[in-house]
N, C-alpha and C positions, 0 to 999 in steps of 0.2 A: 853892932857899931854902925855909925853913920859915915857917909863919905867924908865929912869934915874931920872926923876922928882918924880916918885912914890917912889923910893928908899930913897929919902931925907925926906919923910914924916914919922911920927910916926904911930904906929898901930892904935891908937885912931883916928888920922886924916884920915887914910885910911878907917876905918869903917864908919866914919861920911860921907865921900865922897861916899861910896857905898850906904848908905841909901838914900842920895840925888839923886844919879843917878838912883836908883831903882824907886823912886817916879816919877822922870822925865820920865823914860821909860814907866811906867804905864800910865801916862798922854798922852804920845805920842801915845801909842798903842790904847788907847780909842779914841783919836782924829782921828787917822787914820782909825779906824773901822767905824766911823760915816761919815767922809768926808776925802778924800785922802790928805795926807800931801804934801806940795810943794816938799820936798826932803825926800822920804821915806828911803833913805840910812842912814839918821841920826839914825834911830832905830838900825840898824846894828852897827853903830859906838858906840852908848851908850852901847849896849850889850857886845861888845868886850872890852870896857873900864872897865865895871864891872868885866868881866872875868880876865882881866889883874891885876886889883887891888886885887881880891880874890886870884889869884895865888901868888902875892907878899906877902900877909898876910900869906898864908899857908906856903910859903917857909921860912918866918921868924919864924913861930911857930915851924916848923920842925928843924930849925937850933938851936933854943934855947934849945930844949929838948935834 
């Protein structure tokens, strides 16, 4: 997803997406430690997606206060 698509979602939907991505990242890193992934760049992509979502959540919380 792009940053513009994250802005359309609510905070509850964003936090739900973050928890899903974190579990996906955990599974990917465990799988990668046992046997290499076909595309290890996916780990970086998921980590950056999590960071983007958390940045959006924090910016919304700071704007509201």
